[in-house]
N, C-alpha and C positions, 0 to 999 in steps of 0.2 A: 553271578559267578561265572568265570571263564570256562568254556567247554573244552575238555581235553581231547586232543587229536588222537584217534585210534585208527591207523591205516589198515585197510584190508590186506591180509597176507595171502597171496596167490601161490598155489603149489603146482600149477600146470607146467608141463615140460615145453610146450610150444604155444604160439599165439592162439591157436584154435582152442586148446584146452583152457588157456587163461580167459578167453572170451566166454567159454562155457561157464567158467566159475563166476565171472562178473554177472552174466545174465541170470544165473541161479540166485546170486546174492540180491540182485535187483528185485526178482520176484518175491524173495523172502522179505526184503525190505518193504515192499509195497504192502504185503500182508501184515507186517508188524507196525506199519506207519500210523495206523489209525488209533493208536493209543493217544490220549489227549495231549500229553506233554511232547511226545515224539512228533505229532502232527504240527504243533505250534513251532517246534524247532525246525521242521522241514520248511514251513511257510516263511520263517525268519530267514533261512538260508536262501530261499527262492527270491525274497525281497532284495537280497544283495546281488544275486546272480540271475536276475530276471531275463537276461538275454542268453543264458545257457539253455541247453536242451533239458527236457524233463529228466532223462536218465542221468545226466551229469549233475543236475541240481540235487537229485535224490542221493546219488553216490557221495557228493560232498557233504550233504547233511548227515548221512549215515556214518561218515568218518570224522565228523566234528570240525570240519573246515569253516573258517570265518572269512579269510581273504587269501586266495590261492593264486599261484603263478608257477611257471616252469622254472627249472634250475637256472638256466641262462638268463631268463627274463628278470629274475630277482637280482642277478649279478650285473647285467648290463643297464637296466632301466632304473633300478632302485638302489644300486650299490650296497646290496646286502648279500650275505652268503648263507648257504644252508648249514646248519649246525652239524657237527660231526656225529655220525651214528643215527641220524634221523631217517625214517622210512617215508617214502612218498605216498600221498593220497592217490588212489587209483581212480582214473576217469577214462572215458572213451574219447578217442580222437579219430577223425576221418582218415581212412587208409584205402582209398579206391585203387583198383588195379585194372589193367587193360588186357583184353583178350581179342583174338581174331576169330570172327565168326562169318559163316556164309549166310548172306541174306538176299532176299529177292530184290532185283533192280526195279525201281519205281520211276514212272514218268513224272512230268511236272504237276499232274493232277493227283499224284499219289497212287496211281494204279499200276499193277505189275506189268512189266514189259515181257511179251511172249516171243518165243523163237518161232521158226518156220513150222515146227510141229505143234505149236500151240501150247508149249510148256513154258512156265516162267523162267526167265533168265536169272542167274544168281551172280553175286559178286562177293568178294571177301572184304570185310570192313573191320577196323579196330574199334571196339566198344569198351567204354569205361564202366566197370562194375562197382557200385557203391559198397563199401565195407568199412569196418571200424577196427581199431586196435586199442589195446590197453596201454596208457601212458601214465607217468607219474608227475604229479604237481605237489608243491609244498605250501603249507599254510604259513602265514606271517609269523605265527608263534614258533615255527621251526627254523626261523632265520634270525640273523643278527647283523648289525651294521648301522648305516645312517638312518635317522628318523624318517618315517614315511611322510610325504606331503599330505595336506588335508584332502580327504576324499571329496570330490565334487558332487555332493548330494545336497539338495535344498532341504536341509532338515528344518522342521518347524518346531518351535517351543510349545509348551502346553497352552500358552495363551494365544498361540498362532499370530505372532506379530505381523507376518505378511499375509494376514487373513484375506484382505481384499484382493491381492494379486492371486493368491492360491485359489480362492473361490471363483474368480474370473477365469482362471485356467481350467477349472473343473467344468464351468459352463461351456467353454469352448471345446472341451474334450467329450462332453456328453452327446450322445446321439439324439437326445430329445430335450425340450426346454425344461428348465428347473424353476419352480416357483415356491412361495411360502404361503401357508394358510394354517388356520386352526384345525387340528386333527383330533377328533374325539377318540376315546378308548385307550389313550396312553401310547400309541404308536409314534415313533420318531419321524416316519416318512413312508411313502409308498410309490410304486411305479404303476401308473394307470395304463392298463393294457389297451383299452379301447381309444382313449384320448392321446395316447403316446406322449405322456408328460410325467415329470417327477414332481411330487409335492413333499415339502419338508415342513415339519412343525415349526411355527414361528416362535420366537422368544427363547430359543435354546442357546447354550453357550457356543462360542465360535468353534471350539474343538469338537463338540458333539455335532454341530451342523456339518462340519467338514466330513466327519466319519460317516454320518448318515448319507450325505450326498454320494460318497464313494460307493457305499453299499448299494444304493438305488441305481447308480450308473452301471454297476456290474449286472444288476437285473436287466436293465434296459439293453445292454450289449448282448447278453446271453439268452434272455428268455422272452424276447418280444414275440408276439404272435405272427406266424407266417400266413399272410392272407391267401396264399396259393394252396395252403394245406388246412382246410376247414376242420379236419379231424385231429390235427396237431399230433400226428402219429410219432414224430421224432422229438417231441417236447418232453424233457425230463419231468419226473414227478416233483411234487412240492418240496419234499425233504431234500432231494438232490439239488433243486434250485436254491434253497436256502443255504446249504453247505457251500455251494459254488460261490454265491454272492458274498457270504461272510468270509470265506477264505480269500477271495480277491481283495476285499476291503482290509483284512488283516495284513496281507502282504504289502499293499500300497501304503498303508499307515506305517508299517515297519520301515519301509524304504525311506520315508520322509521324517522318521524320528518321532512320530506322534505316539502318545501314550496308548498302549494296547493292553493294559493290565486287566481290563474288565472282560476281554475276550475269553471265552471258554469253549473248548471243543470236546467236552465229555460225551456229546451225543454222536460223534463221528464213528465211534466203535459200533454202535447199534445200526447206524446208517449203512456202514460198509459190510456188515455181516450178511451173508447170503448172496452177495454180488460177485459176479465173475471177475477174475483178475483183469481181463481185458476192459470190462466196464469201469473198474476202479482206475485203471491206468488212463482210460479215455477221459474220465472226469478230471483227473489230476492234470492232464495235458491241457484241457480246456481252461482250468484255473490258471495254470502257468502262462498260457498264451494270452488270456484276457488281462492278467496283471501286467505282463510285459507290454502289451499294447497301450494300456491306460498310463503306465509310468512313462513310456516313451512320449506319448502325446502331451502329458503334463510337463515333462522336461522341456519339450519344444516350445510350448506356449509360455512357460515361465521364463525361458530364455528371451523370447520376443518381448514379453512385458518388461523384463529387466533392461533390455536394450532401449525400449521406449522411455523407461524411467531415467536411464542415464542420459538419453538425448534431452529429456525435459529438464534434467538437472543442469546440463551444460547451457541450456538456453535461459535458465531461470536467473532472476536478479537477486534472489535471496533463498536461503535454505538453512536447515538445521540438521546436525549430525548427532544422533543419539548414540552414546558410547556404552560399551559393556560395563564400565565402572559406575554408571548412573549419571555421569555428567553429560551435558549437551553443548555443542558448539553451534552458535548462530553466526552466520556470515552473510554479508550483503555487499553489493557493488557500491562504489563511491567514485568521485571524480578521479582520484589518484590510484584506484585499484579496488581494495576491499577493506571494509570494517568488520571486525569480529569480536564476539563476546563469549566467554565460557561461563556456563551456568551449572550450579550444583544440582544434586538430585531433588532438592526442594525448590528449584528454579530461581534461587538467588544468584546474582551476578558475582563471579569469583575473580575474573581477570578479563583482559581484552586488549585490543590494540588495532593498528592499521597496517595493512600489507600493501606497500607501494609496488604492485606488480600487475598492472592492468592487462598484460598479455596472457596471464594464466586463465585457464578455464575455472569455473566455480568449483568443481570437484578437486582440481589440483590445488587451488587456493585454500580450500578447506583442509587438505592434508598438510599443506605448508604451515597453516595457522596452528594445527594440532602439534606439529613439530616444534614450533616456536614456544608453545605453551607447555611443552614437555609431557604431552598426553600420549602415552603409549598404548592405551586401551584400543581395542578394535571398534570400528563403527558397526553398531548393531542394526541401525536403520537410518535411512535418509528421510527427513520429514519435508514434504511439499504439500501444497494445496490445503485441504481442510486440516490435516495433521499439523502442518506448520502454523496455521491460524490458531489452532487450539493451544499449541505450545506458546506462541507469542502472547496470547491472552493470559495464560498462567504465569508467564514470566513477568508480564506487566503488573499483575496483581501482587506477585511476590516481592517486587522491587519498588513499588510505589511508596512514596513518602506520604503518610497520612495527612490529609488536608486539615487545617485548623477547624475545630468543631464550632467555634464562635461565629456568629453572623457577621459578615464584613461590615465595617463602618461605612455608611453610604457617602460620607464626606472624606474618606481616606484616600491617600495616594496608593496606586497599585504597588504590590510587593513582589519581589523576585526571590524564589527559592532555588538553591543550587541542588539539583537532583544528584549529580555526580560530576567530578571534574578531575582532569589529569594535572591541573595546576596545583602546586603546593601552597599557593596563596589563598585558596578557597577550600572550605570544608563541606562535605556532603551534608545536606539538610540546612545549611546556613541560609538565613533570610535577611533581606535588606530592602529598603525602599527602592522604587524604580529609578529615581534620579541618581541615587548612590550607585546602584548596579550599572546604570548606563555609563557613568564615569569610570567605575572600576573595570568594566569590560573593555572600555577603550584603552585604558592604561595597560592592562595585561596584554591586549592584542598588539599594541605598539611595541611593548617591551620584547615580546616573543619574536615579532617580526624583525626587530632590530638585532637581537642577540644572534639569531640564526644566520644573519648575513656576515657576522664577524668571522675572521680567519681562525681556524682551529676549533670552531664550535662543534661539540660532539653530542649535544643534548637532543631531545625530541624535536621533530619538525613542527608539530602542532600540539597544542594543549586543548583537547576536546572537552567541552563543558556543556552538559545538559541542564536546562533550566525550565522553570515554570513561572509564569506571571499570573498572579491572582488579582482580579480587578472587578469593578462593578461598571457595567456598560448598559445604557438605557434602563437603569434601575435594577438590573439583574446580575447576580454574581456569576462570574465566568472565569475561565483560565485559558492560557495559551502555553503550549510546550514546544520547545525547539532545542537546537544545539548549535553553539558557535564554536568554531575552531580558532583559538587564539593563535595568531601568526599569519592568518590569511590576509590581514590588512584591511578588514572591513570596518574597523573602528568601533563605535559604540554599539550597545545592544540594540537600540532602536534602528540604527543604520543597518545593522546586520539583518534584522527582520525585513526591512524595506528592500535591501539588495536581493535577499533570498527570493521574495515573492515577485519582484520585478523580473528576475532572471527566468523563473519558471513560467511566468505569464507570457513571455515572448519566445520560449524555447520550443522549436518545432519538434525536436526529438521527444521531448516530454509529452507534447500534444499527441504525437503519433502513438506513443506508448500507451497513453490512457485510452485513446480511441480504439486501439487494437485489442487491448486486454480487458477493458471495462465498458466500452461502448460510448455512444454520443451523450447519453444522459449524464454519465459520470464526468465527461469533459465539461459539459455546461455547468455542473455543480462545482467542479474545480475552478472554472473561470469566475463564477459568482463569488466563491469564498475568497479568492485572491483579490478581486475588486473590492470586496468589503474590507479586507485587511489594508489595502493600499489607500483607499479613499476615506475610510472611517477610523480604523484602528490605529494606523500610524499617526494621523493628526491628533487623535485622542491622546496617544502616548507622548507626543511632542509637547502638547499643551500642558500635560501634567508635569513634565520636566521643567517647562517655563515657570509654572506656578511655584514649584519647589525652589527654583533659583531665586525668585522674588522673596519667598519666605525666608530662605537662608540668608540673603543679604540684609533683610530687615531685622531678623533676630540677632544676627552678628552685630549690627550697628547698635541695637538696644543693649546687648550684653557688654559691649566694649565702649559705650557712649558716655564717657565722663564729660565730654565737651560738646555734646549735642544740645541744641536749643529745645525749649518746650514745644515749639512748632514741629521740629524734626522728630521728637519723640512721639508726638501725636500722629504724625504722618506714618512712621514705621509701625505703630500699633494698628493703624488703619489698614496698612498693607497686609499684616498678618491676618486680620479679620477678613479682608477681601479674599485672600487665598483660600481660607476655610470655606467661605460661601461659594467661591467659584469651583472648587473641587466637587462640591455637591451638585452644582449645575452641570458640570462636565460629566459626572457619573450618571446623570439623568439623560444625557444625550444632547445637551445644549452646547454647541461649539462657538456661537457668537457671544462671547463673554462681555460683560460690561467693562467700561473703561476703568483702569486701575486708578487709585487715588494719587493725586499729584501733590508735591510739596507746597506748591503755590496755593492749594486749597486751604492750607492752614495758616496763611499770612493774613492777619486781621485787617490790615489796611486794604489789602486786595479784596477781602471779603466785603468790606464796606463799599468799595467801588463797584463790586458785582451787584450789591444790593441796589445801588443807584441805577445800574444797568437794568436790573429786573423791574424796578419801579417804572422806568421809562418805557420798557417793553409792554408792561401792563397797561400804561396809559394809551400807548399807540394801538394796542390790540382792541381796547375798549372803543377808541375812536373809529376803528375800522369795523366795529360790530362783530368782532371775533373773540374767541377764547385765546388765552396765551398759547395753548398747544396748537390751535389752528393757525395762529399768527406765525409761530415758529416754523410749522410745516410749510407755510407759504413763503419762507425765506425772509420773514420779518418785513413783508411788503403787503400793502392792501390788495384785496382780490383783483386780479387782472384776468385778461382773457386766457382761456386754456390753450393747450397745444397738443399736437400728436406727432408721433414718429413712426415710420415704416421700416421694419428690419427684414432683410432677406438673407438666405443662407449664403455663406461664402462659396465661391466657385472653386472648391477643392475636392480632392478624392475622398477626404475624411468625412465630408458632409453628404456624400452621395446616398448613403442609406437613410438619411433624414428627408431628402427632397421629395416633396409632394406626398408625404405619408400622412394619413389621417391620424388624429391624436390617439384614438383607442389602439391603433396598431403600434404606435410608438410605445405606449404604456405596456402592451403585451410583450414587446421585445425588451422591456427593461430599460428603455432609453428615456432621457429627459430633454426638455426644451432648454438648452444651455446657451446663454447669451454669447459665450466664447465662439460658437459656431456661426454667428450672424454678424452682419455689418449694417449700419444705418444707411439707407439709400434715399431717405426723404424726411423732412420735418416741416411743419407749418403750423400757424395759429389755428385754433379750433373755433369755428363759428358757433354761436349759441344754437342749440337745438340739433346739431349734427350728430348722427348716430354712427355706429360701426358699419351698419349696412349701407348708410350713405357713402361712407369712405370706400367700401368695397365696390359700390356701383361706379363711383367717380373714377377709381383707379383701374377699372376694366373697360369703361366705354368712353370716358372723357378725360384722358390723361392731362394733367397740367403740363405746360410747355417745358418746364425745367425738370420734370420727372424723368430720370434716366434708368430706373429699374424695369423689371418685367411686370406685366399685369398682375395685380394682387391675386394670389392663388394659395392653395393648400400648402402649409408649412411656413407661410409668412407670419410675422408677428407685428401687431399694431400696439404701441404703447401710448396710453392717454395720460395727460397731465392736467388734472382738474382739482382746483382748490388745494393745491399743494401736495396732492396725493398722486402717485404713479401707479398705474395698473397695466398689466401686459395681457394681450388677448391673441390666442393662436387661431389663425384662419383655418377652420376645419372643413371637412367635406360638406357639412351643413352647419352654417352659422359660425360662431366663434366660441372658443373655450378659454376661460381665464387661466393663465399659467403663472402663478406667483413665483415659481422656481426660476423663471426667466430673469427676475430681478434679485434673486438670492445669491449670496456670495458662495464660492467654493470652499468647503471645510479645510482643504489643504492650504488654500491661500489665507484663510482665517488664521490657521496655525502659524503661518509665516509672519503675518502681520502682528500676531500676538507675541511672537518671539522678538520682533523689532521693538514693539511698544514696551515689552517687559524689560528689555535691555536698556531702553531709555530711562525707564522708571528706576532701575537699579542704580544708575549713575547718580540719581538724586538731583538731576538737572533737568530743567524744562527744555531740553534740546529737541523735543518733538512738537513743541508749540511754536507756531510761526511768529516771526518778528513783526514789528510795526511796519518796517519797510517792505517786507514780503506781502503783508496784507494790503498795503497801499498799491503795490504793483499789481496784485490780483484785481483789486477794484478798478484800477485804470484799464486793465485788459477786459473789463466787462464781466469778470467772474463774480459769483456770489461768495460772500465771506461771512463768518460767524461773528455775531456780536460779542459772544463770550471770549473768543480768541482775540478780538480787537481790544476788549477791556484788559485782558491779561497782558497783551503786548504793550499797551499804553503804560500800564503799571510797571512793567519790566523796564521800559524805556526811561521812566522817571527814576528808577533805582540805579540805572547804569551810571558809573562814574564819569564825570565830565572833565574835559581837559582844562577848562577855565570857567570859574563861576561868574555869573553876571549879577550885578548889584541892582539891576532894574527890577521893578515890581513884578511879582509872579502873577501871570494872568490867571483868571478863573478857568478851571478845568472845563473844556467844552463838553457838551452832551454827546452821547454816542450817535444820536441821529445827526447832529451837526457834523461829526467827523465823516459819517457815511455820505452825507450830502456833498461835503467838500470833495470826497473822493470821486463822486459821480460827475461833479462839475469839471474836475481835472480830466476825467475820461472823455467828456464831451469835446474837449479841445483837440483830442487826437483825431487823426483821419479814420473814419469808421471803416471796418473791414468790409470786403465785398459780401453782400448778403447772399446766402445760399438758398434761402427759402422765401416763399411769399405766402400771403394769406390764401387759404383755400376758399374758393367760391363755389357754392352749390345751390 
C-alpha cells in the first residue's frame, strides 16, 4: 500500500527556531524509530536514499517520502510540476557562512611566528563555518506531468536471473574470501573472526545465498577483530552486531528489489531501550554508511561486469536474447550477415529469417531482428556461454523430428528427411531417397538462382532448407545434418556437402577461429572429420546415387518393355539384383564393387563361345601345371621369371612430410603410403633366390649403371611381381614393411570409375568393352589383353553388319590362343622400343 506523505509543519519565526524544531523532531523520531514497522520503513527509505545523510534519510522516512526532489528540479529535469496546495517535505541543506577571525600566524612548519617581544603575531582570516538550514523538497506523489524514466537500479527478481554476475560482484565487494561448505546446526552462514573468511551453507536457493552473503559481508566490514586492540574495547556487543548486520542486509536487499518479507525487527525495541540517544544515532549512522558503501561497490562492479558482458556479446559469433514474454531470439553470424530464429516459451521454433547486414554488431543485429519479427517485449537476459549451450540443447530437443524407430535395412539406400524449409516445394518432415533428394535439391537450387536474376524479382534471395541424411556406414546406422541455401548455385545435395567441407578444410579464418576458441585438439578433430567426409562419405553417397540410377533405368525398361527381348529382360532383372547386393556391400564399407552385369552376358551364342574360351584356358592351365586362377593371375601365360620395381617419392613440396619417415611415424600421423606420391625409377627382372635385403644391398653399394635414382633408403617402395602376384614393400628404418595400400585404389577414384561404368551400363550398349581392333593394337604394342575381352570383341565383330557378303566358305573359328599368337607375331615385326631396364645381377 502506498505510504501517505505527511510533511512536518514548522512554526518557528526564523531559521534558528526552525532548525531547533527540526532537531527536536529528529530526536523524537529516533526514539520512536525502533518500533518494528517504523524501523523497516526507515531502512526501506535508506535503501533508496543511501547517499543521503542519516538526518535527511530519517526526515524523509518520517514524512513518508518515496522519491524526492526540489521544486525547480522536478520542473527542469523531469518536466513535472508540484500540485497546487502541496506542502513540502522538510530536510536539511548545507548553509555555511563566513566570518573574519584573528588567528596566529604560522610558519611553514606550522609553528607560531613571534614578534620581537616573543609574543605570537596575529592576522585576520576569513573562515567558513559549517551550518545547515531547513529546505523543502517534494515527493513524486505530490507532482504531476510526464512519466518518470526507469530508475537505474539493478533490481533482481526472486529467482535472481543475474545470480552469477551479482554473486561475483559480492565477492569483489567483500573484504574477505567467500566459500561454501556444509554447516551444522541450521545456520545459513557465518563470518570466521580468526580465519577472516565467510562460509555459506551449500545447497541453498540463489536468493537465500545472496541474502546470506550480504549479511555476512556486513559482519566482515563492521565487526572484524582489531589485532591492535586485544581487549576489543570498542567492539559492540553481540545484539548490536546482529542488529547492524541484519539492518545493512535488509537495506541492500531492498535497494536491489530482493524479497525481504521474512525480515522481522520486533527485537529492535528491546535492543534500543536503555541506550543513550547518541549511541542509537551512532549505530544508525554506522548502518547507513555501511549500506551506502556496499551498494556503491556493488553498483560499480555490476557496471564493470555489464560492460564486459556487452564486449563479449559484441565479439560473439552467436547469442540468444530471452524476452519478457517468454520467447527467445537466437542469432548467429553467416556469410551475408546474420541468421536468426525466434523460439517460443517451450523452445519450439516460431519464425526466422536472414539479416543481410554484416556491418551491424551482434547486439544491434539482434534488436533489428526483433523489430522485423514484431517483438516489442524487452530483453530480460542475454544468453552466452553455458546458458547459451543449455538453451541450444533444449531447442534442439524441442524441434527434432523423431527418428524412425525401425532398424534401418542394411541393404537400403540412404534417406533424406526435410527438417524445415523455406521452399514451398518441400514439407517439414518429408522423407525421400537420397538419389531423389539429390535431384530435387539441384532443381530447386537452379530454379531459385535463375528466378532471382530476373528483372523485377521481389521474392526471397535464398530458400534455406535443413536436412538430415539417415544411412548405414561400415555396418552401423548413422546420420548427417546440414543446411543448403537454394539459390547459392551449389547444385545437388551431395555437391553442396562436398563444397561445404572443402571450403572449411582450406579456410584460414575458420582454422584460426577453432584454434583460438577451442584449441589445437579441436582443430585436429575438425580436420579428421572433414577428411572422413571428403574421402569416405562423399564417395559413399555418390556410389549410392549411381546404383539408384542403374536401378531406375532397369525397372523403367522392365515396366515399359513390350518390345524387349528375353535376353534384355534377363539382363535388367540381373541389374536390379546387382543393385540390391551392392547396396549391402557399400553399407558395409566396401567401395570396390563388382562389375555390373552386361547385356552381352545374356547372349547365348556368346556364352557358348565363352565356354570354348574357358575350356581352352583350363587346358592351357593344366599344361602349365597351374590352376585356372593362378593361370589368369599370371596373364594367361606359363610361369616366367619374376620382376621388381623401385618407387621413390616425387620431388615436390607435398611429399616433403613423407620423405625418409619410418613407417610407424607415418601411421601415428595418420598418413598412408599412397602410390600417387611416388614415381617408378627402376624396373628389372628378378633373379631366382634374390631377396629384398639383396636388392637393398645392391642399390646402396653397387648401383646398376642405368639406375638414375638415389640410393635405396627409408620411404622408398619395392614392388615384387612373382607368380602373377604383386606385393609392395616399404623400406623402413629396419627391414621392410609390406604396404598393401600402395596397390589399393583411391575410394573417390573408384566412385568416379563406378559412375562411368554405370552410365555405360545404363545405355545398354557394350561401349565400355574394347573392340577387336583396339585389342589387336594393344597386343601389337606389347600390352597384356584379356581373353574374355578378346572373345567378346570377336563375337561383336561377327555380329556387325557387313557392306558386302562373301559367298566363299566360312573358315573355322580360330582358337583364342591362335589369335593371341598371331597378335604376338605381328608385334615382333615392329621395331622394338628402347629397353629401359636390364636384368639385375647379384
